[in-house]
DSSP file (Angstrom, degrees, kcal/mol; ACC not computed):
  #  RESIDUE AA STRUCTURE BP1 BP2  ACC     N-H-->O    O-->H-N    N-H-->O    O-->H-N    TCO  KAPPA ALPHA  PHI   PSI    X-CA   Y-CA   Z-CA
    1    1 A M     >        0   0    0      0, 0.0     4,-2.0     0, 0.0     5,-0.1   0.000 360.0 360.0 360.0 -46.0   83.0   30.6   90.5
    2    2 A I  H  >  +     0   0    0     85,-2.5     4,-2.8     1,-0.2     5,-0.2   0.874 360.0  55.3 -67.1 -36.5   80.4   33.4   90.7
    3    3 A S  H  > S+     0   0    0     84,-0.7     4,-2.0     2,-0.2    -1,-0.2   0.882 107.5  49.4 -65.0 -36.5   78.0   31.2   92.6
    4    4 A Y  H  > S+     0   0    0      2,-0.2     4,-1.9     1,-0.2    -2,-0.2   0.926 112.4  47.4 -65.7 -44.8   80.7   30.6   95.2
    5    5 A F  H  X S+     0   0    0     -4,-2.0     4,-2.1     1,-0.2    -2,-0.2   0.907 112.3  49.9 -61.8 -43.2   81.5   34.3   95.5
    6    6 A L  H  X S+     0   0    0     -4,-2.8     4,-2.3     1,-0.2    -1,-0.2   0.863 107.1  55.1 -64.9 -36.3   77.8   35.1   95.8
    7    7 A S  H  X S+     0   0    0     -4,-2.0     4,-2.0     2,-0.2    -1,-0.2   0.905 108.1  48.6 -62.3 -41.7   77.4   32.4   98.5
    8    8 A I  H  X S+     0   0    0     -4,-1.9     4,-2.2     2,-0.2    -2,-0.2   0.898 109.2  53.3 -65.3 -40.2   80.2   34.1  100.5
    9    9 A I  H  X S+     0   0    0     -4,-2.1     4,-2.3     1,-0.2    -2,-0.2   0.921 108.7  49.4 -60.7 -44.8   78.4   37.5  100.1
   10   10 A F  H  X S+     0   0    0     -4,-2.3     4,-2.4     1,-0.2    -1,-0.2   0.906 110.0  51.1 -61.5 -41.0   75.2   36.1  101.4
   11   11 A K  H  X S+     0   0    0     -4,-2.0     4,-2.3     1,-0.2    -1,-0.2   0.887 109.8  49.9 -64.6 -38.6   77.0   34.6  104.4
   12   12 A I  H  X S+     0   0    0     -4,-2.2     4,-2.5     2,-0.2    -1,-0.2   0.905 109.6  51.3 -66.0 -41.0   78.6   38.0  105.2
   13   13 A I  H  X S+     0   0    0     -4,-2.3     4,-2.4     2,-0.2    -2,-0.2   0.929 110.8  48.2 -61.3 -45.3   75.2   39.7  104.9
   14   14 A Y  H  X S+     0   0    0     -4,-2.4     4,-2.6     1,-0.2     5,-0.2   0.927 111.8  50.1 -59.9 -44.7   73.7   37.2  107.4
   15   15 A L  H  X S+     0   0    0     -4,-2.3     4,-2.6     1,-0.2    -2,-0.2   0.907 110.5  48.8 -62.6 -43.0   76.6   37.7  109.8
   16   16 A I  H  X S+     0   0    0     -4,-2.5     4,-2.4     2,-0.2     5,-0.2   0.931 112.7  47.8 -63.4 -45.7   76.4   41.5  109.7
   17   17 A I  H  X S+     0   0    0     -4,-2.4     4,-2.2     1,-0.2    -2,-0.2   0.934 114.5  45.7 -61.7 -46.0   72.6   41.4  110.4
   18   18 A I  H  X S+     0   0    0     -4,-2.6     4,-2.6    -5,-0.2     5,-0.2   0.907 112.6  50.9 -65.4 -41.9   73.0   39.0  113.2
   19   19 A L  H  X S+     0   0    0     -4,-2.6     4,-2.8    -5,-0.2    -1,-0.2   0.930 111.7  46.1 -62.2 -45.5   75.9   40.8  114.8
   20   20 A V  H  X S+     0   0    0     -4,-2.4     4,-1.7     2,-0.2    -1,-0.2   0.901 113.1  50.0 -66.6 -39.4   74.1   44.2  114.8
   21   21 A V  H  X S+     0   0    0     -4,-2.2     4,-0.7    -5,-0.2    -1,-0.2   0.937 113.9  45.2 -63.6 -45.2   70.9   42.7  116.2
   22   22 A L  H >< S+     0   0    0     -4,-2.6     3,-0.9     1,-0.2     4,-0.5   0.902 112.2  51.4 -65.7 -39.9   72.8   41.0  119.0
   23   23 A L  H >< S+     0   0    0     -4,-2.8     3,-0.8     1,-0.2     6,-0.3   0.799 101.1  62.8 -67.2 -27.0   74.9   44.1  119.7
   24   24 A S  H 3< S+     0   0    0     -4,-1.7    -1,-0.2     1,-0.2    -2,-0.2   0.741  99.3  55.3 -69.7 -20.3   71.7   46.2  119.9
   25   25 A W  T << S+     0   0    0     -3,-0.9    -1,-0.2    -4,-0.7    -2,-0.2   0.653  98.9  68.6 -82.9 -15.8   70.6   44.1  122.9
   26   26 A I    X   -     0   0    0     -3,-0.8     3,-1.0    -4,-0.5    -1,-0.1  -0.899  64.5-168.3-108.6 108.2   73.8   44.9  124.7
   27   27 A P  T 3  S+     0   0    0      0, 0.0    -1,-0.1     0, 0.0    -3,-0.1   0.479  71.7  81.4 -77.1  -0.4   73.9   48.5  125.8
   28   28 A I  T 3   +     0   0    0      2,-0.1     2,-0.3    -5,-0.1    -5,-0.0   0.647  68.2  97.4 -82.4 -12.3   77.6   48.5  126.8
   29   29 A F  S <  S-     0   0    0     -3,-1.0     2,-0.6    -6,-0.3    -3,-0.0  -0.605  72.5-133.9 -81.4 132.9   79.0   48.9  123.2
   30   30 A D    >   -     0   0    0     -2,-0.3     3,-1.2     1,-0.1     6,-0.2  -0.757   9.8-158.0 -84.7 118.5   79.9   52.5  122.2
   31   31 A T  T 3  S+     0   0    0     -2,-0.6    -1,-0.1     1,-0.2     9,-0.1   0.397  85.9  65.9 -80.5   4.8   78.4   53.1  118.8
   32   32 A K  T 3  S+     0   0    0      4,-0.0    -1,-0.2     5,-0.0     2,-0.2   0.403  79.0  98.3-104.4   1.1   80.9   55.9  118.1
   33   33 A K  S <> S-     0   0    0     -3,-1.2     4,-2.2     1,-0.1     3,-0.4  -0.616  84.5-106.7 -91.1 154.7   84.0   53.7  118.1
   34   34 A E  H  > S+     0   0    0      1,-0.2     4,-2.2    -2,-0.2     5,-0.3   0.824 108.8  46.5 -59.6 -50.5   85.4   52.5  114.8
   35   35 A P  H  > S+     0   0    0      0, 0.0     4,-1.7     0, 0.0    -1,-0.2   0.916 118.6  45.0 -62.3 -35.0   84.6   48.8  114.3
   36   36 A I  H  > S+     0   0    0     -3,-0.4     4,-2.6    -6,-0.2    -2,-0.2   0.881 109.7  55.0 -72.2 -38.2   81.0   49.4  115.4
   37   37 A V  H  X S+     0   0    0     -4,-2.2     4,-2.0     2,-0.2    -1,-0.2   0.933 110.6  45.0 -61.2 -46.9   80.7   52.5  113.2
   38   38 A S  H  X S+     0   0    0     -4,-2.2     4,-2.1     1,-0.2    -1,-0.2   0.906 113.1  50.9 -64.4 -41.5   81.7   50.6  110.0
   39   39 A L  H  X S+     0   0    0     -4,-1.7     4,-2.4    -5,-0.3    -1,-0.2   0.903 110.6  49.1 -62.8 -41.6   79.5   47.7  110.9
   40   40 A L  H  X S+     0   0    0     -4,-2.6     4,-2.7     2,-0.2    -1,-0.2   0.849 108.1  53.9 -68.3 -34.5   76.5   50.0  111.4
   41   41 A K  H  X S+     0   0    0     -4,-2.0     4,-1.9     2,-0.2    -2,-0.2   0.925 111.9  44.1 -64.6 -44.1   77.1   51.8  108.1
   42   42 A I  H  X S+     0   0    0     -4,-2.1     4,-2.2     2,-0.2    -2,-0.2   0.918 114.1  50.8 -65.6 -42.9   77.1   48.5  106.2
   43   43 A Y  H  X S+     0   0    0     -4,-2.4     4,-2.9     1,-0.2    -2,-0.2   0.920 109.6  49.7 -60.7 -45.0   74.0   47.3  108.2
   44   44 A D  H  X S+     0   0    0     -4,-2.7     4,-1.6     1,-0.2    -1,-0.2   0.881 109.7  51.9 -62.9 -37.7   72.2   50.6  107.4
   45   45 A F  H  < S+     0   0    0     -4,-1.9    -1,-0.2     2,-0.2    -2,-0.2   0.909 114.9  42.2 -63.7 -42.3   73.0   50.2  103.7
   46   46 A I  H  < S+     0   0    0     -4,-2.2     4,-0.3     1,-0.2    -2,-0.2   0.904 120.8  40.8 -69.9 -41.7   71.6   46.6  103.7
   47   47 A M  H  X S+     0   0    0     -4,-2.9     4,-2.7     1,-0.2     5,-0.3   0.574  86.8  92.3 -89.7 -10.5   68.6   47.3  105.8
   48   48 A K  H  X S+     0   0    0     -4,-1.6     4,-1.6     1,-0.2    -1,-0.2   0.903  88.4  46.8 -55.2 -48.1   67.4   50.7  104.4
   49   49 A P  H  > S+     0   0    0      0, 0.0     4,-1.0     0, 0.0    -1,-0.2   0.882 115.4  47.2 -62.8 -34.6   65.0   49.2  101.8
   50   50 A F  H  > S+     0   0    0     -4,-0.3     4,-2.8    -3,-0.2     3,-0.3   0.895 110.2  50.9 -73.1 -39.5   63.5   46.9  104.3
   51   51 A K  H  < S+     0   0    0     -4,-2.7    -1,-0.2     1,-0.2    -3,-0.2   0.785 106.7  55.8 -69.7 -26.5   63.1   49.6  107.0
   52   52 A E  H  < S+     0   0    0     -4,-1.6    -1,-0.2    -5,-0.3    -2,-0.2   0.817 118.1  33.1 -71.9 -30.0   61.3   51.8  104.5
   53   53 A V  H  < S+     0   0    0     -4,-1.0    -2,-0.2    -3,-0.3    -3,-0.1   0.817 113.9  58.1 -95.5 -36.5   58.7   49.2  103.8
   54   54 A I  S  < S-     0   0    0     -4,-2.8     9,-0.2    -5,-0.1    -1,-0.2  -0.856  72.0-154.7-105.5 110.3   58.3   47.3  107.1
   55   55 A P        -     0   0    0      0, 0.0     7,-0.3     0, 0.0    -3,-0.1  -0.467  30.0 -97.1 -78.1 154.5   57.3   49.5  110.0
   56   56 A P        -     0   0    0      0, 0.0     2,-0.9     0, 0.0     5,-0.2  -0.383  28.6-129.1 -66.2 149.2   58.2   48.4  113.6
   57   57 A I  B >  S-A   60   0A   0      3,-2.9     3,-2.2    -3,-0.1     2,-0.5  -0.870  71.6 -51.3-100.5 102.5   55.5   46.5  115.5
   58   58 A G  T 3  S-     0   0    0     -2,-0.9     0, 0.0     1,-0.3     0, 0.0  -0.579 122.2 -24.6  67.2-119.6   55.3   48.4  118.8
   59   59 A M  T 3  S+     0   0    0     -2,-0.5     2,-0.5    -3,-0.0    -1,-0.3   0.261 119.8  99.0-104.4  10.0   58.9   48.6  119.9
   60   60 A I  B <   -A   57   0A   0     -3,-2.2    -3,-2.9     2,-0.0     2,-0.8  -0.871  59.5-154.7-105.2 124.2   59.9   45.5  118.0
   61   61 A D        +     0   0    0     -2,-0.5     4,-0.2    -5,-0.2   -10,-0.0  -0.859  15.3 175.9 -97.3 110.4   61.7   45.9  114.6
   62   62 A I     >  +     0   0    0     -2,-0.8     4,-2.2    -7,-0.3     3,-0.3   0.403  53.9  99.5 -95.0   3.1   61.0   42.8  112.5
   63   63 A S  H  > S+     0   0    0      1,-0.2     4,-2.6     2,-0.2    -1,-0.2   0.850  78.5  54.8 -62.4 -34.9   62.8   44.1  109.4
   64   64 A P  H  > S+     0   0    0      0, 0.0     4,-2.4     0, 0.0    -1,-0.2   0.910 109.2  48.8 -62.8 -38.3   66.1   42.2  110.1
   65   65 A L  H  > S+     0   0    0     -3,-0.3     4,-2.1    -4,-0.2    -2,-0.2   0.934 113.3  45.8 -64.4 -45.8   64.1   38.9  110.3
   66   66 A I  H  X S+     0   0    0     -4,-2.2     4,-2.6     2,-0.2    -1,-0.2   0.893 111.6  53.4 -64.0 -39.6   62.2   39.7  107.1
   67   67 A A  H  X S+     0   0    0     -4,-2.6     4,-2.8    -5,-0.2     5,-0.2   0.920 108.8  48.3 -61.9 -44.7   65.6   40.7  105.4
   68   68 A V  H  X S+     0   0    0     -4,-2.4     4,-2.2     2,-0.2    -1,-0.2   0.915 112.1  49.7 -63.1 -42.1   67.2   37.4  106.4
   69   69 A I  H  X S+     0   0    0     -4,-2.1     4,-2.1     2,-0.2    -2,-0.2   0.923 113.0  46.1 -62.5 -44.5   64.2   35.4  105.1
   70   70 A I  H  X S+     0   0    0     -4,-2.6     4,-2.5     1,-0.2    -2,-0.2   0.908 112.5  50.0 -66.7 -41.5   64.3   37.3  101.8
   71   71 A F  H  X S+     0   0    0     -4,-2.8     4,-2.5     1,-0.2    -1,-0.2   0.868 109.9  51.7 -65.2 -34.7   68.0   36.9  101.4
   72   72 A Q  H  X S+     0   0    0     -4,-2.2     4,-2.7     2,-0.2    -2,-0.2   0.904 109.3  49.5 -67.1 -40.1   67.7   33.2  102.1
   73   73 A I  H  X S+     0   0    0     -4,-2.1     4,-1.4     2,-0.2     5,-0.2   0.929 112.5  48.0 -62.8 -44.1   65.0   32.9   99.4
   74   74 A L  H  X S+     0   0    0     -4,-2.5     4,-3.1     1,-0.2     5,-0.4   0.916 112.6  48.7 -60.9 -43.1   67.3   34.7   97.0
   75   75 A E  H  X S+     0   0    0     -4,-2.5     4,-1.8     1,-0.2    -2,-0.2   0.920 110.4  50.3 -63.7 -43.7   70.2   32.5   97.9
   76   76 A K  H  < S+     0   0    0     -4,-2.7    -1,-0.2     1,-0.2    -2,-0.2   0.734 119.8  36.9 -69.5 -21.9   68.2   29.3   97.5
   77   77 A T  H  X S+     0   0    0     -4,-1.4     4,-1.1    -3,-0.2    -2,-0.2   0.836 119.5  43.7 -96.3 -39.6   67.0   30.4   94.0
   78   78 A L  H  X S+     0   0    0     -4,-3.1     4,-2.7    -5,-0.2     5,-0.2   0.916 108.1  54.8 -75.2 -43.3   70.0   32.2   92.6
   79   79 A L  H  X S+     0   0    0     -4,-1.8     4,-2.4    -5,-0.4     5,-0.2   0.923 110.0  44.3 -62.7 -47.3   72.8   29.8   93.5
   80   80 A P  H  > S+     0   0    0      0, 0.0     4,-2.4     0, 0.0    -1,-0.2   0.882 113.4  53.0 -63.6 -34.2   71.3   26.7   92.0
   81   81 A L  H  X S+     0   0    0     -4,-1.1     4,-1.5     2,-0.2    -2,-0.2   0.931 111.4  45.0 -64.2 -44.8   70.4   28.6   88.8
   82   82 A L  H  X>S+     0   0    0     -4,-2.7     5,-2.7     1,-0.2     4,-0.5   0.884 112.8  51.1 -66.4 -38.4   74.0   29.9   88.5
   83   83 A E  H ><5S+     0   0    0     -4,-2.4     3,-0.7    -5,-0.2    -2,-0.2   0.881 108.5  51.5 -67.3 -36.9   75.4   26.5   89.2
   84   84 A N  H 3<5S+     0   0    0     -4,-2.4    -1,-0.2     1,-0.2    -2,-0.2   0.820 109.3  50.6 -67.6 -29.6   73.2   24.9   86.5
   85   85 A L  H 3<5S-     0   0    0     -4,-1.5    -1,-0.2    -5,-0.2    -2,-0.2   0.566 116.8-117.6 -82.3  -8.1   74.4   27.6   84.0
   86   86 A G  T <<5       0   0    0     -3,-0.7    -3,-0.2    -4,-0.5    -2,-0.1   0.702 360.0 360.0  81.1  20.4   78.0   26.7   84.9
   87   87 A I      <       0   0    0     -5,-2.7   -85,-2.5    -6,-0.2   -84,-0.7   0.426 360.0 360.0 -97.9 360.0   78.8   30.1   86.3
């Protein structure tokens, strides 16, 4: 049960990261309107540790890519462990 809930949490994190990255490429979205503001707050909370450690390369920020890779590694190790424990 916990492994299923954790799987959903990981999927939501991936979706938020991908949405914000894609929206950053489209300049027509107003970042001061409500759905975008909430999405950016969650994104900043998730990405803050990664942005502190990983500097941008030129004008390219690779921290979302590294974050997705690290979250995938965590998901691939934690979920089978929890399922084997019956949680």
